[in-house]
N, CA, C and O of each residue as an XYZ file, in Angstrom:
512
protein
N    -210.267    111.234     44.111
C    -210.683    112.419     44.856
C    -210.045    113.684     44.307
O    -210.326    114.770     44.813
N    -209.191    113.583     43.285
C    -208.538    114.769     42.736
C    -209.527    115.769     42.149
O    -209.396    116.961     42.428
N    -210.529    115.344     41.336
C    -211.485    116.332     40.819
C    -212.260    117.022     41.937
O    -212.644    118.184     41.801
N    -212.489    116.321     43.029
C    -213.186    116.938     44.153
C    -212.368    118.078     44.735
O    -212.919    119.122     45.082
N    -211.068    117.889     44.844
C    -210.222    118.920     45.449
C    -210.142    120.158     44.570
O    -209.875    121.252     45.066
N    -210.367    120.001     43.284
C    -210.323    121.155     42.388
C    -211.550    122.036     42.553
O    -211.553    123.174     42.084
N    -212.583    121.543     43.202
C    -213.797    122.328     43.403
C    -213.633    123.339     44.529
O    -214.487    124.208     44.706
N    -212.564    123.241     45.281
C    -212.377    124.145     46.417
C    -212.185    125.581     45.958
O    -211.947    125.837     44.777
N    -212.287    126.488     46.864
C    -212.111    127.931     46.704
C    -213.418    128.616     46.336
O    -213.427    129.568     45.556
N    -214.511    128.137     46.891
C    -215.788    128.822     46.764
C    -216.038    129.534     48.076
O    -215.937    128.929     49.143
N    -216.365    130.819     48.008
C    -216.412    131.678     49.180
C    -217.612    131.463     50.105
O    -217.488    131.689     51.308
N    -218.756    131.039     49.593
C    -219.986    131.053     50.370
C    -220.195    129.819     51.245
O    -221.260    129.674     51.845
N    -219.221    128.939     51.332
C    -219.383    127.720     52.119
C    -219.375    128.048     53.608
O    -218.457    128.694     54.113
N    -220.403    127.595     54.290
C    -220.519    127.910     55.713
C    -220.254    126.697     56.591
O    -219.657    126.835     57.658
N    -220.678    125.528     56.172
C    -220.642    124.340     57.007
C    -219.377    123.519     56.736
O    -219.458    122.392     56.247
N    -218.211    124.086     57.055
C    -216.936    123.418     56.794
C    -216.373    122.799     58.062
O    -216.677    123.233     59.174
N    -215.545    121.778     57.875
C    -214.858    121.175     59.008
C    -213.848    122.162     59.578
O    -213.209    122.898     58.827
N    -213.701    122.182     60.884
C    -212.740    123.080     61.525
C    -211.345    122.452     61.507
O    -211.196    121.238     61.647
N    -210.341    123.286     61.336
C    -208.953    122.834     61.375
C    -208.332    123.261     62.690
O    -208.551    124.378     63.157
N    -207.556    122.369     63.283
C    -206.828    122.782     64.488
C    -205.386    123.094     64.081
O    -204.828    122.453     63.190
N    -204.806    124.067     64.735
C    -203.437    124.479     64.399
C    -202.432    123.350     64.648
O    -201.366    123.329     64.032
N    -202.758    122.418     65.539
C    -201.855    121.303     65.833
C    -201.716    120.370     64.632
O    -200.701    119.687     64.493
N    -202.735    120.336     63.760
C    -202.708    119.449     62.597
C    -202.012    120.086     61.396
O    -201.871    119.445     60.355
N    -201.575    121.337     61.528
C    -201.013    122.063     60.391
C    -199.506    122.232     60.493
O    -198.963    122.435     61.579
N    -198.838    122.146     59.349
C    -197.424    122.488     59.235
C    -197.347    123.679     58.290
O    -197.907    123.656     57.194
N    -196.641    124.724     58.730
C    -196.593    125.947     57.940
C    -195.149    126.299     57.601
O    -194.264    126.231     58.454
N    -194.925    126.677     56.342
C    -193.609    127.113     55.893
C    -193.764    128.407     55.123
O    -194.813    128.667     54.533
N    -192.725    129.212     55.130
C    -192.693    130.425     54.328
C    -191.551    130.281     53.340
O    -190.397    130.102     53.728
N    -191.882    130.358     52.068
C    -190.884    130.179     51.020
C    -190.958    131.348     50.055
O    -191.875    132.166     50.124
N    -189.992    131.420     49.160
C    -190.024    132.450     48.127
C    -191.073    132.076     47.099
O    -191.189    130.919     46.694
N    -191.824    133.065     46.691
C    -192.839    132.829     45.681
C    -192.216    132.711     44.307
O    -191.011    132.899     44.141
N    -193.047    132.397     43.317
C    -192.552    132.327     41.952
C    -193.442    133.173     41.056
O    -194.492    133.654     41.483
N    -193.023    133.348     39.837
C    -193.790    134.133     38.886
C    -193.280    135.550     38.786
O    -192.216    135.872     39.315
N    -194.046    136.415     38.098
C    -193.593    137.796     37.901
C    -193.597    138.578     39.204
O    -194.301    138.216     40.147
N    -192.827    139.632     39.259
C    -192.806    140.468     40.459
C    -191.430    140.993     40.794
O    -191.299    141.886     41.632
N    -190.401    140.461     40.160
C    -189.046    140.963     40.371
C    -188.568    140.817     41.795
O    -188.733    139.768     42.417
N    -187.968    141.890     42.310
C    -187.358    141.856     43.637
C    -188.388    141.562     44.728
O    -188.079    140.890     45.712
N    -189.620    142.071     44.553
C    -190.661    141.840     45.559
C    -190.941    140.360     45.732
O    -191.335    139.923     46.813
N    -190.743    139.586     44.680
C    -190.970    138.148     44.745
C    -189.694    137.387     45.064
O    -189.709    136.454     45.868
N    -188.600    137.775     44.445
C    -187.369    136.989     44.501
C    -186.607    137.093     45.819
O    -185.812    136.206     46.128
N    -186.822    138.141     46.598
C    -186.029    138.327     47.816
C    -186.835    138.252     49.096
O    -186.289    138.455     50.180
N    -188.129    137.962     48.992
C    -188.953    137.894     50.204
C    -189.612    136.530     50.314
O    -190.034    135.953     49.312
N    -189.698    136.024     51.523
C    -190.352    134.740     51.783
C    -191.799    134.979     52.210
O    -192.155    134.764     53.369
N    -192.624    135.422     51.275
C    -194.003    135.699     51.646
C    -194.994    134.711     51.036
O    -196.203    134.925     51.115
N    -194.506    133.651     50.439
C    -195.363    132.576     49.946
C    -195.568    131.572     51.085
O    -194.604    131.129     51.709
N    -196.824    131.219     51.349
C    -197.147    130.330     52.464
C    -197.447    128.935     51.932
O    -198.277    128.770     51.038
N    -196.767    127.929     52.486
C    -197.048    126.535     52.174
C    -197.624    125.915     53.442
O    -196.968    125.855     54.482
N    -198.865    125.458     53.326
C    -199.587    124.937     54.484
C    -199.948    123.484     54.221
O    -200.519    123.158     53.180
N    -199.611    122.605     55.176
C    -199.892    121.175     55.018
C    -200.779    120.702     56.147
O    -200.520    120.983     57.317
N    -201.845    119.969     55.784
C    -202.713    119.326     56.766
C    -202.163    117.923     56.958
O    -202.316    117.072     56.082
N    -201.531    117.673     58.083
C    -200.788    116.431     58.313
C    -201.666    115.179     58.216
O    -201.264    114.236     57.535
N    -202.849    115.111     58.859
C    -203.640    113.871     58.799
C    -204.049    113.460     57.376
O    -204.058    112.270     57.061
N    -204.385    114.421     56.525
C    -204.836    114.071     55.175
C    -203.716    114.171     54.138
O    -203.814    113.584     53.061
N    -202.660    114.907     54.458
C    -201.556    115.070     53.527
C    -201.801    116.130     52.463
O    -201.026    116.232     51.511
N    -202.857    116.917     52.601
C    -203.169    117.956     51.624
C    -202.249    119.149     51.839
O    -202.062    119.610     52.965
N    -201.673    119.648     50.732
C    -200.754    120.783     50.782
C    -201.330    121.924     49.949
O    -201.800    121.715     48.831
N    -201.286    123.133     50.509
C    -201.754    124.332     49.820
C    -200.614    125.332     49.778
O    -199.928    125.550     50.777
N    -200.415    125.941     48.613
C    -199.388    126.970     48.457
C    -200.104    128.252     48.067
O    -200.847    128.267     47.085
N    -199.894    129.322     48.814
C    -200.594    130.576     48.559
C    -199.608    131.734     48.444
O    -198.832    131.999     49.363
N    -199.649    132.418     47.306
C    -198.812    133.589     47.077
C    -199.632    134.606     46.301
O    -199.197    135.107     45.264
N    -200.834    134.912     46.813
C    -201.746    135.807     46.103
C    -201.446    137.276     46.370
O    -201.726    138.132     45.531
N    -200.872    137.569     47.544
C    -200.561    138.957     47.871
C    -199.111    139.058     48.328
O    -198.428    138.043     48.470
N    -198.639    140.286     48.560
C    -197.282    140.476     49.078
C    -197.242    140.377     50.591
O    -196.163    140.317     51.182
N    -198.407    140.359     51.223
C    -198.481    140.302     52.675
C    -198.501    138.858     53.165
O    -199.319    138.053     52.718
N    -197.605    138.539     54.080
C    -197.542    137.187     54.638
C    -198.826    136.878     55.414
O    -199.361    135.774     55.314
N    -199.313    137.836     56.176
C    -200.514    137.609     56.986
C    -201.738    137.310     56.113
O    -202.518    136.404     56.409
N    -201.892    138.080     55.041
C    -203.026    137.830     54.136
C    -202.891    136.465     53.475
O    -203.873    135.734     53.342
N    -201.674    136.121     53.062
C    -201.449    134.818     52.444
C    -201.727    133.679     53.424
O    -202.261    132.641     53.034
N    -201.370    133.870     54.684
C    -201.646    132.852     55.705
C    -203.154    132.631     55.847
O    -203.627    131.497     55.922
N    -203.892    133.736     55.882
C    -205.344    133.667     56.034
C    -205.989    132.981     54.821
O    -206.840    132.104     54.973
N    -205.575    133.390     53.625
C    -206.130    132.808     52.402
C    -205.788    131.317     52.312
O    -206.635    130.505     51.940
N    -204.551    130.963     52.651
C    -204.129    129.559     52.603
C    -204.972    128.707     53.538
O    -205.344    127.588     53.186
N    -205.279    129.224     54.732
C    -206.110    128.475     55.677
C    -207.534    128.287     55.148
O    -208.132    127.227     55.331
N    -208.071    129.313     54.495
C    -209.414    129.198     53.908
C    -209.443    128.123     52.826
O    -210.340    127.280     52.793
N    -208.447    128.165     51.941
C    -208.386    127.179     50.860
C    -208.210    125.777     51.425
O    -208.876    124.835     50.996
N    -207.304    125.649     52.390
C    -207.046    124.344     52.991
C    -208.289    123.804     53.692
O    -208.587    122.613     53.604
N    -209.003    124.667     54.378
C    -210.215    124.237     55.077
C    -211.236    123.673     54.080
O    -211.878    122.658     54.347
N    -211.377    124.336     52.944
C    -212.315    123.861     51.934
C    -211.854    122.538     51.326
O    -212.664    121.643     51.086
N    -210.558    122.420     51.080
C    -210.042    121.179     50.495
C    -210.152    120.007     51.468
O    -210.464    118.887     51.062
N    -209.895    120.263     52.748
C    -210.027    119.202     53.756
C    -211.483    118.785     53.881
O    -211.785    117.599     54.018
N    -212.391    119.764     53.835
C    -213.819    119.468     53.883
C    -214.217    118.566     52.707
O    -214.950    117.593     52.882
N    -213.728    118.900     51.517
C    -213.997    118.071     50.340
C    -213.390    116.678     50.482
O    -213.998    115.684     50.084
N    -212.195    116.616     51.050
C    -211.498    115.344     51.202
C    -212.282    114.385     52.092
O    -212.412    113.204     51.771
N    -212.804    114.889     53.208
C    -213.494    114.022     54.161
C    -214.978    113.813     53.838
O    -215.505    112.722     54.057
N    -215.655    114.840     53.323
C    -217.096    114.720     53.064
C    -217.419    114.283     51.640
O    -218.496    113.746     51.381
N    -216.497    114.510     50.728
C    -216.725    114.126     49.338
C    -217.880    114.890     48.712
O    -217.937    116.117     48.795
N    -218.803    114.162     48.083
C    -219.920    114.795     47.392
C    -220.946    115.390     48.347
O    -221.826    116.133     47.911
N    -220.856    115.085     49.625
C    -221.779    115.647     50.613
C    -221.326    117.036     51.084
O    -222.038    117.703     51.835
N    -220.155    117.459     50.645
C    -219.599    118.745     51.064
C    -220.350    119.901     50.426
O    -220.774    119.815     49.273
N    -220.515    120.987     51.182
C    -221.163    122.193     50.656
C    -220.382    122.778     49.484
O    -220.974    123.307     48.543
N    -219.060    122.685     49.538
C    -218.211    123.222     48.474
C    -218.510    122.487     47.165
O    -218.622    123.107     46.107
N    -218.638    121.163     47.247
C    -218.931    120.355     46.058
C    -220.313    120.687     45.514
O    -220.500    120.800     44.303
N    -221.282    120.845     46.414
C    -222.649    121.166     45.987
C    -222.702    122.521     45.295
O    -223.403    122.677     44.295
N    -221.966    123.510     45.818
C    -221.920    124.830     45.192
C    -221.284    124.753     43.813
O    -221.751    125.398     42.874
N    -220.230    123.972     43.689
C    -219.549    123.814     42.409
C    -220.499    123.201     41.385
O    -220.564    123.656     40.243
N    -221.232    122.169     41.794
C    -222.189    121.519     40.896
C    -223.283    122.494     40.475
O    -223.667    122.533     39.307
N    -223.788    123.288     41.433
C    -224.849    124.251     41.128
C    -224.361    125.302     40.138
O    -225.089    125.671     39.216
N    -223.131    125.789     40.323
C    -222.603    126.807     39.409
C    -222.373    126.223     38.015
O    -222.576    126.911     37.015
N    -221.948    124.952     37.945
C    -221.785    124.301     36.644
C    -223.129    124.172     35.935
O    -223.226    124.374     34.725
N    -224.162    123.833     36.703
C    -225.498    123.692     36.136
C    -225.988    125.032     35.592
O    -226.568    125.087     34.508
N    -225.758    126.119     36.346
C    -226.148    127.456     35.893
C    -225.407    127.829     34.612
O    -225.991    128.404     33.693
N    -224.132    127.502     34.558
C    -223.328    127.816     33.387
C    -223.847    127.077     32.154
O    -223.933    127.653     31.070
N    -224.194    125.791     32.328
C    -224.720    125.007     31.217
C    -226.064    125.555     30.744
O    -226.335    125.603     29.544
N    -226.902    125.967     31.692
C    -228.209    126.532     31.348
C    -228.037    127.838     30.564
O    -228.749    128.078     29.589
N    -227.101    128.669     30.989
C    -226.832    129.931     30.311
C    -226.346    129.674     28.885
O    -226.749    130.364     27.948
N    -225.471    128.671     28.732
C    -224.966    128.296     27.418
C    -226.104    127.819     26.512
O    -226.164    128.173     25.334
N    -226.999    127.015     27.075
C    -228.120    126.472     26.315
C    -229.031    127.603     25.828
O    -229.457    127.609     24.673
N    -229.325    128.558     26.713
C    -230.184    129.684     26.338
C    -229.532    130.532     25.245
O    -230.205    130.974     24.314
N    -228.235    130.757     25.360
C    -227.517    131.541     24.352
C    -227.576    130.843     22.998
O    -227.746    131.497     21.969
N    -227.438    129.532     22.993
C    -227.488    128.761     21.757
C    -228.874    128.844     21.122
O    -229.000    129.000     19.908
N    -229.919    128.738     21.958
C    -231.292    128.856     21.463
C    -231.529    130.234     20.846
O    -232.131    130.336     19.777
N    -231.064    131.287     21.504
C    -231.226    132.639     20.981
C    -230.521    132.801     19.634
O    -231.039    133.448     18.723
N    -229.353    132.214     19.524
C    -228.598    132.280     18.278
C    -229.366    131.590     17.154
O    -229.421    132.095     16.032
N    -229.955    130.441     17.455
C    -230.762    129.718     16.464
C    -231.973    130.546     16.046
O    -232.304    130.607     14.862
N    -232.640    131.188     17.019
C    -233.805    132.022     16.716
C    -233.422    133.180     15.787
O    -234.128    133.476     14.823
N    -232.302    133.821     16.093
C    -231.840    134.930     15.250
C    -231.531    134.447     13.835
O    -231.852    135.121     12.855
N    -230.912    133.287     13.739
C    -230.570    132.728     12.438
C    -231.837    132.455     11.625
O    -231.897    132.782     10.439
N    -232.850    131.856     12.260
C    -234.117    131.589     11.585
C    -234.798    132.887     11.157
O    -235.357    132.973     10.064
N    -234.746    133.891     12.023
C    -235.356    135.182     11.725
C    -234.706    135.811     10.491
O    -235.399    136.335      9.619
N    -233.384    135.757     10.422
C    -232.664    136.296      9.259
C    -233.041    135.554      7.979
O    -233.233    136.156      6.923
N    -233.142    134.230      8.102
C    -233.525    133.423      6.929
C    -234.941    133.800      6.461
O    -235.187    133.909      5.259
N    -235.850    133.993      7.389
C    -237.228    134.389      7.042
C    -237.223    135.754      6.353
O    -237.955    135.960      5.384
N    -236.409    136.681      6.843
C    -236.320    138.007      6.222
C    -235.789    137.897      4.789
O    -236.274    138.582      3.888
N    -234.809    137.049      4.586
C    -234.243    136.845      3.245
C    -235.305    136.297      2.296
O    -235.402    136.726      1.146
N    -236.106    135.337      2.792
C    -237.161    134.763      1.954
C    -238.230    135.806      1.617
O    -238.761    135.816      0.506
N    -238.541    136.675      2.565
C    -239.551    137.712      2.336
C    -239.079    138.709      1.281
O    -239.889    139.205      0.498
N    -237.797    139.005      1.249
C    -237.242    139.960      0.284
C    -237.287    139.401     -1.131
O    -237.426    140.149     -2.099
N    -237.168    138.087     -1.243
C    -237.120    137.450     -2.573
C    -238.444    137.249     -3.174
O    -238.545    136.727     -4.284
């Protein structure tokens, strides 16, 4: 189920499982990475654990604890939805659709490149 959990963090998912606050454990820790004093002396990184599934989310995207709490809950909700629904989850379906679009775009770009290459070759032959 690890690849499924990596599909989380898609914004347009509407049909997600609801989380109750009783199932969550929340901690505030020091964040890591660049940022100097703003990072090293403040506990604004949120670690959120969904106790029944054991899924843990760590969020340190902003300097605001409240924003990090909100973002962490969104991410956790999507991951829990993926954990319980698997491939039937809206998050998974969106991820698959975006991958398909990306592959189609790549294929079209490759075809265009081939067409340009053939066109150049034809021009070279015409000059000779």
